[in-house]
N, C-alpha and C positions, 0 to 999 in steps of 0.2 A: 488499486495498489497489489503490489505482484512480486512474486520472488524473481531473480532474474539469476539465471544460473551465467557463474562466471564463464564456464567456458560450454556453449552449447555444441550439442553434440550434432553429428549429421543425421537428417531423419529417413535417409533413403529415397527423398521424393527429389523429382526432378528439381535441378537449379533452377531457382525462381529469378524473375528479373530486378535488380536493386528500384526502380518504380513502386512494382507491387508489392515489396517487401517493408517499404517505406511506409505507402499507405496500411497494409496490416500493425504496423507500429503506430500509428495515427488512430487507427480503431480501436485498438487496445487502451491506448490512452484515452480516446471518447469514451469506450464502456468505464473506466476504470472512473472515471470525472461524475459519473452518473450515481455514483454511490451515496454523496452525502443529503442528495435530493432524495432519491430512493428509501434511505434509514428512517427518514424523518417523513415521510409518507405512510407510514407503519404507523398503526396504532398499539403495539404490543411494548414493552419496557425493553432495554436496552438486551438485556441478558437473553432474553427470548428470541429477538432479532439477531441476534448474533451466533445462536444455538442451533437457528432452523437454517441462514443462511450457508451455514458451513455444512449443516448435514446436507443442503441440495447441491451446496458445490462437492461433496463429496462423490457422490452419484454422477454428478455431469463430470467432473474433471475424469473419472475412469470409462465412462463412454466416450468421451471426445478426445481425450490425450493418452494415447496406448504407453505413449513414455513413464507413466507415474504409476503403473502395474508391475512395481517391482517392490521385493523383501525388505524392509529397510533394517539399516545396522543400529547400534543404539548410538553412534554418530549422528544419522540420519533424525533420529527421532528427539535429538538435541537440538537440532538445527529447527526440526518441525514445533517443538515445544514455543520456541522463541519467535518465530513466525506467528503461531497461534495466541501468544500474548498479544501479539502487532495488532491482530485483525481485531481481538476483544477490545481492545485499549482507544481502536479507530471507530468502531461500530459505538462505546459507551460515549466516547467524546462528542460524536455526530449526535447525539440524543441530549447533550447538554448545551452546547456552546454552536454557533455558526457553524455553517459547512465550510467557510472561506477559513476560519482559525483552525478548523480542525485538519484541513486540509495542507494549508497553509504552516502550519505548528508541524505538522509532519515532515515536511520537506526541509525542516531544518537537521534531518538524519545526519548528512555531510559531517556537521558542526561534531558529532559525535563519532563520526568516522575518525577525524582528524585528530580528535583529542585522544580517542582509544586506541588506535592504530600501532601507536610505537610498544603498548604494553601488550595487547593480545595479539599481535600478528609481527611484530618486528620490523614495523615499517616507520622510518622516520619520518617525520612531517618538514616539508621545505617550508620556506617563507613565506611563498606567496599562498601555500594552505592557511599557515597562520594566521595572514590577513583575511583570507576567505571566512577562517571560522569568526573572526572578528564582528563582521559584516554581517554573516550569521545571526552572532547573537543578539545584535543593537535590532534585526528584524525580530528575533524572539521576542526582546525586550518590549516592542511597541506593541505586542498584543498583550502585556501585563500593565503597562505605565496606562493606555486608554482603554480599558474594558469596555466592553460594548454592554449597552443595556439590557437585561434579561426581556426577553419575548416570548411569544406559544412556542415557537419552535427551539430559542435556546433558554430555557427556565434560567441555567445555572452556569453562565459563562466562564467565571473564574473557575469552577472544579472541572469542567469543560476542557478549559485551555490547558490547565495542569494534565489532565488524563491524553490529552493532544502532545503533548511535551515530552511524556513520557512514553508515548506510543513512537515518538520520532528515536528515542533513544533504543527501545526495543527494535525498530526496523533499521537502524544501525547495526545492531548487533546481528542481524538476521542477515544483512549484507556481509559483515565480516565472517559469520559462521560459515556460509557459502563460498567465501575467498578461501577460506581455510579448508573446506570441503574440496574446493575444486584442486587445491593443492595436493590432498593426501589422494586424489584422486589421479593425477598427473604421475605421481611417484610409483602409485602402487599399481596402475595400469587399468585404473576402475574407469568408469561411464559417469557422466553428468549427473547428480543426483537433486539437481533442481526441481524436476517435476516433481520427483516424488515426495521431496519435501513438500513442498506445496498440498499436495495431497493428503499426508500424515498431519500438517500443518491444521488442515481444515478437521480433518477426525477430530486431534486432538482438542480443537477449539469448541467443536459441538459437543465432547462431552464433557469437557471441563464445564462448560455453560449450564448444562443441564440440569443441577439442583438446585442453580437460581431460578434457572427459567421456569422450575417446576413452585406450587402444582399448576399445569396447563387449565383444567377447568373451564370455567367461560368466560377467562381473561385472554385465552388462545384462540377459543373460538372466530372471534376475527370477521371481516367481513370477507368478500370475494376479492377486492381490491388487497387487503392485507396478503391475502396467499398467493396474489398474481405476481405482487412487488417481492414478496421475499422468494417466489420462484426465477423471479428476473433478475435478483442478486444473484442469488448462486450460480444460475444457469450462464446468464450475459456478463454480470458485472465481475466476477469471478472467471467460472471456466473457459467461456469464448473468450474474454481479453486475455485470460492465459496463453489459452492456445494461437491467439493472435501472435502473441508479443514471442512465443518462441521462434513461430514459424519464420516473424520477419527478422527476429535476431542471426537469422542463417546468413540472409546478405546484407545488412545493414550493421556498419562499425556501430562500437560499444557506446563512443562518443556521441555519434551523430543521433544514436537512439535514446540519449539521455538528454538532448536536446530536444526529440519528437515529444517526448514523454513529458514536456514540461506544457503539452496542451491539457493536460488532466488538473493542476491546481487550478489555470486560468478557467477550465470550462466549468467546474464544481461549483464555484460560488454562482455562476450565471444559471446552473439550471436550478438551484436553490432559490434564486431570486425569480425564477420565471415560473416554477411550481408552487412555491409558498410563500413567495414577496418578500423573502430574505434579505434585509438590507446591512451590511456589515460595516462596522463604525470606520471613521478616516483613520485611525490608530491601525486598525485591523488590514485594510487595504493599504496603508502606507507600508506596513510589515512586512506585507504579501509582496508587492511590488520590488521591496529590500532583497526579499530571500529569491524570487525570482531572479533577476536582475542579476545577480552574484552567483547563482546556479549558474546562469546562462553563460555569463563571461567566463567561469572558471572550466565550464566543459569546452568551451572554445579554444581558451588558451591551450587546457590539458592536449586537446588535437592537433594543435600547430605542429 
Protein backbone atom coordinates (compact mmCIF):
# COMPACT_ATOMS: atom_id res chain seq x y z
CA UNK A 1 0.00 0.00 0.00
CA UNK A 2 1.32 3.36 -0.92
CA UNK A 3 0.54 6.92 -1.80
CA UNK A 4 0.84 7.79 -5.49
CA UNK A 5 1.74 11.40 -6.15
CA UNK A 6 -0.74 12.67 -8.79
CA UNK A 7 2.04 14.69 -10.43
CA UNK A 8 5.33 12.74 -10.19
CA UNK A 9 8.19 15.15 -10.25
CA UNK A 10 11.48 14.85 -12.11
CA UNK A 11 14.04 13.39 -9.78
CA UNK A 12 17.18 14.70 -11.45
CA UNK A 13 18.20 11.15 -12.38
CA UNK A 14 19.00 10.15 -15.97
CA UNK A 15 16.05 8.91 -18.00
CA UNK A 16 15.23 5.28 -17.25
CA UNK A 17 14.15 2.62 -19.72
CA UNK A 18 10.42 1.81 -19.81
CA UNK A 19 11.19 -1.86 -19.12
CA UNK A 20 13.25 -1.00 -16.06
CA UNK A 21 10.53 1.35 -14.81
CA UNK A 22 7.88 -1.34 -15.19
CA UNK A 23 10.06 -3.73 -13.20
CA UNK A 24 10.32 -1.10 -10.44
CA UNK A 25 6.52 -0.79 -10.29
CA UNK A 26 6.20 -4.59 -10.18
CA UNK A 27 8.86 -4.74 -7.44
CA UNK A 28 6.87 -2.19 -5.45
CA UNK A 29 3.69 -4.25 -5.86
CA UNK A 30 5.50 -7.43 -4.78
CA UNK A 31 6.85 -5.73 -1.64
CA UNK A 32 3.45 -4.23 -0.82
CA UNK A 33 1.88 -7.68 -1.20
CA UNK A 34 3.99 -9.16 1.59
CA UNK A 35 2.36 -6.95 4.22
CA UNK A 36 -0.46 -9.29 5.24
CA UNK A 37 1.73 -12.36 5.85
CA UNK A 38 4.39 -10.31 7.64
CA UNK A 39 1.90 -8.55 9.94
CA UNK A 40 0.39 -11.91 10.93
CA UNK A 41 3.85 -13.35 11.66
CA UNK A 42 4.46 -10.84 14.47
CA UNK A 43 3.22 -11.82 17.94
CA UNK A 44 2.46 -8.25 19.08
CA UNK A 45 -1.00 -6.73 18.89
CA UNK A 46 -2.11 -4.59 15.97
CA UNK A 47 -1.45 -1.25 17.69
CA UNK A 48 2.13 -2.24 18.53
CA UNK A 49 2.79 -3.50 15.00
CA UNK A 50 1.34 -0.34 13.42
CA UNK A 51 3.34 1.89 15.78
CA UNK A 52 6.71 0.22 15.24
CA UNK A 53 6.18 -0.42 11.52
CA UNK A 54 5.59 3.28 10.88
CA UNK A 55 8.44 4.32 13.19
CA UNK A 56 10.90 2.19 11.21
CA UNK A 57 9.41 3.40 7.92
CA UNK A 58 9.89 7.03 8.98
CA UNK A 59 13.63 6.54 9.43
CA UNK A 60 13.93 4.52 6.22
CA UNK A 61 12.03 7.08 4.12
CA UNK A 62 14.25 9.89 5.41
CA UNK A 63 17.35 7.89 4.51
CA UNK A 64 16.37 6.48 1.14
CA UNK A 65 13.95 9.01 -0.36
CA UNK A 66 15.29 12.60 -0.34
CA UNK A 67 11.96 13.89 -1.71
CA UNK A 68 10.42 13.33 1.72
CA UNK A 69 12.68 15.86 3.47
CA UNK A 70 10.39 18.86 3.24
CA UNK A 71 8.74 20.98 5.88
CA UNK A 72 5.02 20.19 5.67
CA UNK A 73 2.21 22.68 5.32
CA UNK A 74 -1.02 22.29 7.29
CA UNK A 75 -2.66 20.92 4.17
CA UNK A 76 0.04 18.27 3.77
CA UNK A 77 -0.36 17.29 7.43
CA UNK A 78 -4.09 16.88 6.80
CA UNK A 79 -3.39 14.49 3.91
CA UNK A 80 -0.82 12.69 6.06
CA UNK A 81 -3.38 12.22 8.85
CA UNK A 82 -5.81 10.55 6.43
CA UNK A 83 -3.03 8.31 5.09
CA UNK A 84 -1.97 7.44 8.66
CA UNK A 85 -5.52 6.31 9.42
CA UNK A 86 -5.47 4.10 6.32
CA UNK A 87 -2.25 2.38 7.40
CA UNK A 88 -3.45 1.81 10.96
CA UNK A 89 -6.77 0.33 9.82
CA UNK A 90 -4.95 -1.94 7.36
CA UNK A 91 -2.72 -3.39 10.09
CA UNK A 92 -5.61 -3.83 12.54
CA UNK A 93 -7.78 -5.54 9.91
CA UNK A 94 -4.96 -7.96 9.00
CA UNK A 95 -4.74 -9.03 12.62
CA UNK A 96 -8.47 -9.90 12.68
CA UNK A 97 -9.40 -11.25 9.24
CA UNK A 98 -7.65 -13.06 6.39
CA UNK A 99 -4.98 -11.26 4.40
CA UNK A 100 -7.09 -11.82 1.26
CA UNK A 101 -10.14 -10.14 2.78
CA UNK A 102 -8.09 -7.21 4.08
CA UNK A 103 -6.39 -6.44 0.76
CA UNK A 104 -9.37 -7.14 -1.50
CA UNK A 105 -11.69 -4.99 0.59
CA UNK A 106 -9.15 -2.17 0.58
CA UNK A 107 -9.02 -2.51 -3.21
CA UNK A 108 -12.63 -1.31 -3.35
CA UNK A 109 -11.38 2.23 -2.69
CA UNK A 110 -12.36 3.33 -6.25
CA UNK A 111 -15.99 2.75 -5.24
CA UNK A 112 -15.67 5.52 -2.66
CA UNK A 113 -13.75 7.72 -5.11
CA UNK A 114 -16.59 7.51 -7.66
CA UNK A 115 -19.18 8.08 -4.93
CA UNK A 116 -17.47 11.05 -3.25
CA UNK A 117 -15.63 12.80 -6.11
CA UNK A 118 -18.63 14.92 -7.19
CA UNK A 119 -18.83 16.46 -3.70
CA UNK A 120 -15.16 16.59 -2.72
CA UNK A 121 -13.48 17.27 -6.07
CA UNK A 122 -16.29 18.57 -8.24
CA UNK A 123 -15.68 15.73 -10.73
CA UNK A 124 -18.89 14.34 -12.18
CA UNK A 125 -19.19 10.54 -12.40
CA UNK A 126 -19.67 9.03 -15.85
CA UNK A 127 -22.11 6.22 -16.66
CA UNK A 128 -19.33 3.63 -16.83
CA UNK A 129 -18.04 4.85 -13.44
CA UNK A 130 -21.44 4.13 -11.93
CA UNK A 131 -21.46 0.66 -13.49
CA UNK A 132 -17.96 0.06 -12.08
CA UNK A 133 -19.14 1.22 -8.66
CA UNK A 134 -22.04 -1.25 -8.76
CA UNK A 135 -19.74 -4.16 -9.61
CA UNK A 136 -17.34 -3.24 -6.81
CA UNK A 137 -20.27 -3.05 -4.39
CA UNK A 138 -21.23 -6.62 -5.37
CA UNK A 139 -17.64 -7.77 -4.81
CA UNK A 140 -17.52 -6.07 -1.41
CA UNK A 141 -20.83 -7.64 -0.42
CA UNK A 142 -19.45 -11.13 -1.03
CA UNK A 143 -17.10 -10.75 1.96
CA UNK A 144 -20.06 -10.18 4.29
CA UNK A 145 -22.56 -12.60 2.73
CA UNK A 146 -20.24 -15.61 3.06
CA UNK A 147 -18.14 -14.74 6.11
CA UNK A 148 -14.96 -16.80 6.52
CA UNK A 149 -14.75 -19.04 9.58
CA UNK A 150 -12.58 -17.81 12.45
CA UNK A 151 -9.05 -19.22 12.57
CA UNK A 152 -5.76 -18.71 14.37
CA UNK A 153 -4.61 -16.06 11.87
CA UNK A 154 -8.10 -14.54 11.45
CA UNK A 155 -9.80 -14.68 14.87
CA UNK A 156 -12.54 -12.08 14.20
CA UNK A 157 -13.37 -12.03 10.45
CA UNK A 158 -16.44 -9.77 10.66
CA UNK A 159 -14.68 -7.11 12.73
CA UNK A 160 -11.61 -7.32 10.50
CA UNK A 161 -13.71 -7.02 7.34
CA UNK A 162 -15.43 -3.92 8.70
CA UNK A 163 -12.05 -2.33 9.49
CA UNK A 164 -10.77 -3.27 6.01
CA UNK A 165 -13.84 -1.67 4.41
CA UNK A 166 -13.22 1.44 6.50
CA UNK A 167 -9.59 1.34 5.37
CA UNK A 168 -10.77 1.40 1.75
CA UNK A 169 -12.77 4.55 2.50
CA UNK A 170 -9.74 6.30 4.01
CA UNK A 171 -7.51 5.12 1.16
CA UNK A 172 -9.99 6.70 -1.26
CA UNK A 173 -9.93 9.90 0.79
CA UNK A 174 -6.11 9.80 0.65
CA UNK A 175 -6.13 9.52 -3.14
CA UNK A 176 -8.63 12.37 -3.48
CA UNK A 177 -6.71 14.53 -1.00
CA UNK A 178 -3.51 13.98 -2.99
CA UNK A 179 -5.32 14.90 -6.18
CA UNK A 180 -6.55 18.10 -4.56
CA UNK A 181 -3.02 18.77 -3.28
CA UNK A 182 -1.67 18.21 -6.79
CA UNK A 183 -4.08 20.80 -8.18
CA UNK A 184 -2.93 23.33 -5.59
CA UNK A 185 0.70 22.58 -6.51
CA UNK A 186 0.05 23.28 -10.18
CA UNK A 187 -1.86 26.46 -9.42
CA UNK A 188 0.71 27.76 -6.97
CA UNK A 189 3.77 26.46 -8.76
CA UNK A 190 4.68 24.07 -5.95
CA UNK A 191 6.31 20.67 -6.26
CA UNK A 192 4.84 17.22 -5.67
CA UNK A 193 3.99 16.63 -2.02
CA UNK A 194 3.27 12.88 -2.28
CA UNK A 195 6.57 11.66 -0.75
CA UNK A 196 6.40 14.18 2.10
CA UNK A 197 2.81 13.10 2.79
CA UNK A 198 4.00 9.49 3.03
CA UNK A 199 6.72 10.44 5.52
CA UNK A 200 4.45 12.50 7.75
CA UNK A 201 1.72 9.90 7.48
CA UNK A 202 4.07 7.36 9.04
CA UNK A 203 5.15 9.83 11.72
CA UNK A 204 1.53 10.55 12.67
CA UNK A 205 0.58 6.85 12.56
CA UNK A 206 3.40 5.94 14.92
CA UNK A 207 2.58 8.74 17.36
CA UNK A 208 -1.16 8.03 17.31
CA UNK A 209 -0.69 4.30 17.97
CA UNK A 210 1.85 4.80 20.77
CA UNK A 211 -0.65 5.18 23.67
CA UNK A 212 -2.41 1.94 22.67
CA UNK A 213 0.93 0.21 22.12
CA UNK A 214 1.88 0.92 25.74
CA UNK A 215 2.84 -0.46 28.13
CA UNK A 216 5.68 -1.97 26.17
CA UNK A 217 6.88 -4.16 29.03
CA UNK A 218 7.40 -7.86 28.44
CA UNK A 219 4.77 -7.99 25.68
CA UNK A 220 6.98 -5.96 23.35
CA UNK A 221 10.20 -7.83 24.05
CA UNK A 222 9.14 -10.36 21.47
CA UNK A 223 11.47 -12.65 19.59
CA UNK A 224 14.24 -11.92 17.13
CA UNK A 225 11.80 -12.91 14.37
CA UNK A 226 9.31 -10.29 15.59
CA UNK A 227 11.90 -7.52 15.48
CA UNK A 228 13.33 -8.56 12.12
CA UNK A 229 9.83 -8.79 10.65
CA UNK A 230 8.75 -5.35 11.84
CA UNK A 231 12.05 -3.97 10.51
CA UNK A 232 11.29 -5.63 7.16
CA UNK A 233 7.83 -4.04 7.11
CA UNK A 234 9.16 -0.55 7.73
CA UNK A 235 12.24 -0.71 5.49
CA UNK A 236 11.14 -2.88 2.58
CA UNK A 237 7.34 -3.18 2.60
CA UNK A 238 6.90 0.60 2.98
CA UNK A 239 10.09 2.61 2.30
CA UNK A 240 11.79 0.59 -0.45
CA UNK A 241 8.46 -0.20 -2.10
CA UNK A 242 7.55 3.47 -2.14
CA UNK A 243 10.98 4.41 -3.54
CA UNK A 244 10.57 1.82 -6.33
CA UNK A 245 7.14 3.18 -7.14
CA UNK A 246 8.20 6.83 -7.25
CA UNK A 247 11.09 5.99 -9.61
CA UNK A 248 8.95 3.71 -11.75
CA UNK A 249 6.20 6.29 -12.22
CA UNK A 250 8.69 8.60 -13.91
CA UNK A 251 8.44 6.46 -17.07
CA UNK A 252 5.22 4.43 -16.63
CA UNK A 253 1.80 5.92 -17.34
CA UNK A 254 -0.66 5.97 -14.45
CA UNK A 255 -3.08 3.59 -16.21
CA UNK A 256 -0.37 1.03 -16.86
CA UNK A 257 0.96 1.42 -13.32
CA UNK A 258 -2.51 0.77 -11.88
CA UNK A 259 -2.66 -2.50 -13.82
CA UNK A 260 0.86 -3.54 -12.77
CA UNK A 261 -0.01 -2.79 -9.14
CA UNK A 262 -2.81 -5.36 -9.29
CA UNK A 263 0.00 -7.81 -8.59
CA UNK A 264 -0.29 -6.75 -4.93
CA UNK A 265 -3.80 -8.12 -4.20
CA UNK A 266 -3.02 -11.22 -6.30
CA UNK A 267 0.14 -12.13 -4.36
CA UNK A 268 -1.02 -11.02 -0.90
CA UNK A 269 -3.19 -14.09 -0.14
CA UNK A 270 -0.58 -16.34 -1.77
CA UNK A 271 2.08 -15.26 0.76
CA UNK A 272 -0.40 -15.72 3.62
CA UNK A 273 -1.15 -19.24 2.38
CA UNK A 274 2.55 -20.15 2.00
CA UNK A 275 3.62 -18.71 5.38
CA UNK A 276 0.56 -19.40 7.54
CA UNK A 277 -1.53 -21.92 5.60
CA UNK A 278 -4.34 -19.35 5.56
CA UNK A 279 -7.11 -20.22 3.11
CA UNK A 280 -9.87 -17.71 2.41
CA UNK A 281 -13.34 -19.10 1.76
CA UNK A 282 -15.07 -19.29 -1.63
CA UNK A 283 -17.12 -16.13 -1.07
CA UNK A 284 -13.96 -14.14 -0.29
CA UNK A 285 -12.16 -15.52 -3.33
CA UNK A 286 -15.19 -14.82 -5.51
CA UNK A 287 -15.50 -11.27 -4.20
CA UNK A 288 -11.77 -10.71 -4.74
CA UNK A 289 -12.00 -12.00 -8.31
CA UNK A 290 -14.88 -9.61 -9.03
CA UNK A 291 -12.97 -6.64 -7.59
CA UNK A 292 -9.75 -7.46 -9.49
CA UNK A 293 -11.54 -8.04 -12.79
CA UNK A 294 -13.59 -4.85 -12.51
CA UNK A 295 -10.51 -2.78 -11.63
CA UNK A 296 -8.48 -4.24 -14.51
CA UNK A 297 -11.27 -3.66 -17.04
CA UNK A 298 -11.82 -0.07 -15.90
CA UNK A 299 -8.09 0.73 -16.01
CA UNK A 300 -7.84 -0.73 -19.51
CA UNK A 301 -10.98 1.08 -20.70
CA UNK A 302 -9.90 4.44 -19.27
CA UNK A 303 -6.50 4.06 -20.93
CA UNK A 304 -7.93 3.58 -24.40
